[in-house]
N, C-alpha and C positions, 0 to 999 in steps of 0.2 A: 503494499499500499504506500501511498505518498504521505510522509509525515509533514506536519505543518511546522515542526522544530525538529531539527536533528538532535540526537541523543548527544553526540559530540560532532564537532564541525572542523576537521582537519583542513579542509580545502579552503576555508577563509584564512586560517593561519598560515597555511602555505603560500597563498596569494600575497599575503603581507611581507613574508620573508623570502619570497621567490628568488630575487636577485641575488641575495646574500647565500642562499643555498645553493645556487647553480655555480657561484663562484668557488664555493669551497669544493663541490663535487668536481668541477673542472680541474682543480689544482690537484686532486687525487688522480683523475684520469691522466693528466699530464706527466706526474711522477711515477704512475703505475705501481705505487707502494700500496697494495690493497688490503693487507693484513697487517695489523699494528702500524709501525712507522711514526712520521713525525706528527701527523694529525691526531694520533692517539695520545701521543705525549703531551702535545699542547692541551688537548682536552683534559687530561688528567691533572695538569697543573692549574688549570681554570676551575675545575670541580673542587680540588682540595682547597683553594682559596675561598671559594664560595661557601663551602659547609664550614670551613674554619678549621681543617685538621692539616696534618704534615703530609699525608699520602692519601691519593685516591689511585685505586688499580682498576681500569677499565675492563670490562670482560664481555663476553657474548651474550648474555641475559641475565635477568634479575635472579632466576633461579640458580644459575651457575655462580652468581655473586655469594648467594646464601652456601652453595656447595663449597667454593672455595674457602670461605671463611671457616667452616666446619673442618675441612682438610687441614688448615693452617693450625687450628686448635687441637688436631689430633684427636677427633672424635673416632671411636672404634667400637666393634660389636660389645655389647654388654653395657656401654654407657647409657644413661638416661639424659634426655635433653627436655626441658620444660617448656612448653609453648601454649598456644591458644588454639581451642577447636574451632574458632570463629574466624577463618581466614581461608584465603586460596590455598589449595592443596600443596602447592610449591614449598610453602614454609615447612611442612611436615615431611614430604618426601625425601627431602635432601638428608633428613636424619635417618629415615630408613634405609636409603641407598648405601649408606656408610655402616649399616647392621646395627646402628644404635636403636633405642626404643624412645619414641615419642611418649612424653607424659603431659596430659593437658591439665589446664588450670581455667577455671572459668573467668569470665569477662566482667568488666564493669558495665552495669545497665545504661548510665548515661552516655559514656564515650564509645563503648563496644570494645574498648582496648582491654589489654592483660590487666587483671586486677591483682595488684601486690600482694594482698593478704591471701588470696588463693593460691599464688605462686608458692609463697612460703610453705603453706601446708601440704605442698606436693613434693618437697624436697625429701630426697632419701640418700642414703650412703653411696647410691651409684649414680646421683646426679652430677653432671659435669658442667652443665651451662644452661642459660635461659635464652630463648628467643621471643621476646616481646614484638608484637606487630603494631604499628602505628597506622590504624586503619582509617580508611576514608580521607586522610589528609590530616591528620591530628595526632601529635606524638603522644605515646603511652606516658605513663608516670615514671619516667627514667631515673630520676635521682632516688625514688623510693626502691625501684626494682635493682639499680646498682648497689644500694646499701644493704639489701638482703643478699644479694650475690656475694658481695665482699664479707659479709659475717660468716659466709658459708665456704669461702674459697671457690667461688664459681666465676665463670666469665659470663658476658652479656654481649649478645648479638642483636642490634636494633634491625628488625625488617621494616626498612623503610621505602618500600616499593611504591607506596601511596603517598608519602609525605615528605618527599624532597622540596625544600622551599618553606616548609612550615617551621616554626620556632617554638621553643620550650623553655621558659625562663630566660629569654633572650638569646638562646643559642640554637643553632641550626639543627633539624633533625639529620640523622645519619652520622652526627658527630657528638653524640650524647652518652656513648659507651665505648668500650674498648675497641668494638668493631660496629660498623654500621653497613648496610647494603642496600642498594635501590635498583630499580628497573626503569629502562628507557623505552619499554613497549610503547608502540605509537599514541596509545590512549592515555599515557601517563601525563602529569603536569609538565614535565619536560619529556618528549618522546622524540625517538628517532624514526626512521621508515623501515624498521625490521625489528630485531632483536638486539638488546643491548643492556648492559647492567655495570655496576661498579661497586666495589667494596672501598671503605674508607677506614683510616686507623691513625693514631699518633705514634704507634708503636714500630719503631725502626725494623726490628727483627721480624715481626709479623708480616711487614710490607713486603720485605725482602722474599719471605716464604711464599706470599700470595703471589708475586710477580713470577716465581719460579713455577708455582703449581699451574698457572693457567696456560704454560707453555710445556706441558709434558714434565714438569719438574727439574727444568734445566735452568741453570745459571748462565751456561755459555753453551754454544752448539754442540750437540751430541755429547754433553756431560751432564748426566741426569743424577742429582743427588738426593731427589724426592720422587715418590710415585705421583705423578700429576695428571692432567686431564687437558683436552685441548679446549680452551675457554677463552681464545684470544678474540678481542674486538675487531671487526673490519674496519677500515679506514673510511669507507663510504658513510657508515653509521656515525663515526666520529666527526666526519664533515658537517653531516646534518645537524649534530648536536653543537657543534663550534658556531653554526650560523644562527641557532636559535637561542643559546646561552645568553648573549647580550641583551635579548628582549625577555628573558625568563622573569626576572624580578618584577618587571612592569605587569606581565601576565599574572604572576602570583597575586599582585595587588588587584587586579581585575577579578580575579577569581574570589577574593575574600569580599569585594564589593557586590559581586552577584550573589554570593552565598548569604550576605547580610540582608540583601533585598528579599530574597526568597523567604528567609526566617522572620523578617518583619511582616511581610504580607500573609504568611500561611500560619502565623502564631493563632492557637486557637482552633484551628481546622485539623491539623496533623500534629504529631509529635515532631519537632523540629531538632535539628542537631545541636547538642550542647557543647560549646567551645569553652573550656574552662580559662579562668581569668589569666593564668600565666602562659596560655597556648596562643598561637594563631593556627589557622588551618588553611590549607592550600585547596580544600574540597575537590580532591581528586575525584570524588562522587559527592553530590549533594543528596544525602540519604535521610529519609524520613521513616517514620513508624505509623502504620495504620492497622486497625484491627481486622479488616475484611479485606486482605490484600488482593485475592484474585479478583472479585468484584470491583475493587478500585482500579486495577490495572486494566481490565476490561472496559471500564468506563473512560479512562484516560486513551486507550486504544481508539475507541469509537469516535473520540474527539481529535484524533490525530496527533496524540502526544505518546511519544515512546517512553517506556520505563526499563529498568533493568534490575535484577535482584543480586546482590552480592552479600551473603551467599546463602541459597535456600536450603542447604543440607550441611550441617556442621561436619567437620571432618571425622570426629569420632563415630559418626553414624554412617560414614561411607563403606561400602562394601570392602574397599581395599584395607580397611582398618578393623575390620569385624573381629580379628584375631587378638586384639588389645583388651577385649573383654569388657569394653564400655558399652553402655546401652541407652535407651531413652531414659531421661531423668538424670543422667550422670552429671550433666552440666546445664542446670535449668534455665539460666540467664541466657547463655548462648542459644539454646533450643528454642526459647521464646522469641528471641530476635530474629532468628532464621525464619520464622513464620510471619513476622512484622515488617521487616525493613524493605524499603524500595527505594531506588534512586531515581531522580528526576534528570532532565537535560541539564548539562553543566559544562561550560567550556569558557575561556577567558572572553571571547567576543560574542557571546550570547547577548543579544540587545534586550532593552527593558520591555519592548514591545512583544518580543518572543517570551520573555520570562512572564509576561502578562497573560499570554495565551496560556501557559503551563498553569499558572496560579488559578486562573479561571476554571480550568478543567479539574484541576484538584478540590477547589471548593465545591463545584458541581458534584464530583464524585463522592466526597464526604457527606454531602447533604442527602446524596441517594442512599448511602449505607446507613445513616442515622435514620431516615424514614423507613428502611427496610428493616432495621432492629426496632424501632418503635412498633412496627406493624406485627412483628413477631411476638413482642411483649404484651400486645393489647390483648384484654380479655375476650 
């Protein structure tokens, strides 16, 4: 069908940055260094400066960024790593791929992020680290999580796949713990035109290991001191990111403006995102909660407004993780959110007129569901 508003509009963004993108791509085509090379090195320096850390290690995807971080920390079979069940499965599968056991802890009902108190109760003698997820564009409570980890001798890896550009107590997401990781999937706040990711750290020895691990564990050609993987970033993706990065902060501000406008207009109709006072959000998704999601989404579809659900099935209830022994009711907050959350169209250049179309459809849909509930409750 023809949507009245796009869920994400990459074409408008491309049109605005087209000349810069083409110039960067042409430089790669001219020098023919298509894997790694000077563009990737330049990108890494700019990303590290933006996040406020010593090292940025660019790689082939956000999933590989998480995997490289776990490899660098020496995660092995028998280890336990605590994370959230309310995330994209990539957060969890990298733990499993190394033979370690994912251990879940429930989320905060307001922010949907990892709940520090729940993390602490999940720690055992086999726990080696914690992967909090900064979901929907807002950082988790990283200071509290870091403090819990330090008291138990654990490391912390922030999954900032959706939160690059957000701040927590004045510091940038992905630079809030020993290691941070992000994704440059095209729909992310800073996206390339394929897959890409990066790992961030202030630890020199960790950065050295990460750089070797992404190229088959080698420090120099054909000299392998680690067992690594092929997780190199290609220079075409670096070129796109280099063209977009100078405009990124202004787009972050636009996202905040659009998110604030939605929240102001939708208050009282749906449960809008709660952004904590010490946080800013990049609204990678603008995610609301509604009690009758299926009928709500159907109503918006009828009005030509697309929606998306991130994420309808918590990871502990996925078939791939049935062997962990969790079941329905294990993580009640995550399970309830999975039935209520829905994301609305959000991108930096969405116009107020487009947002008004979305808001009008949301108000209509909630009115319909309220009338339906009242009819069911009538004697």
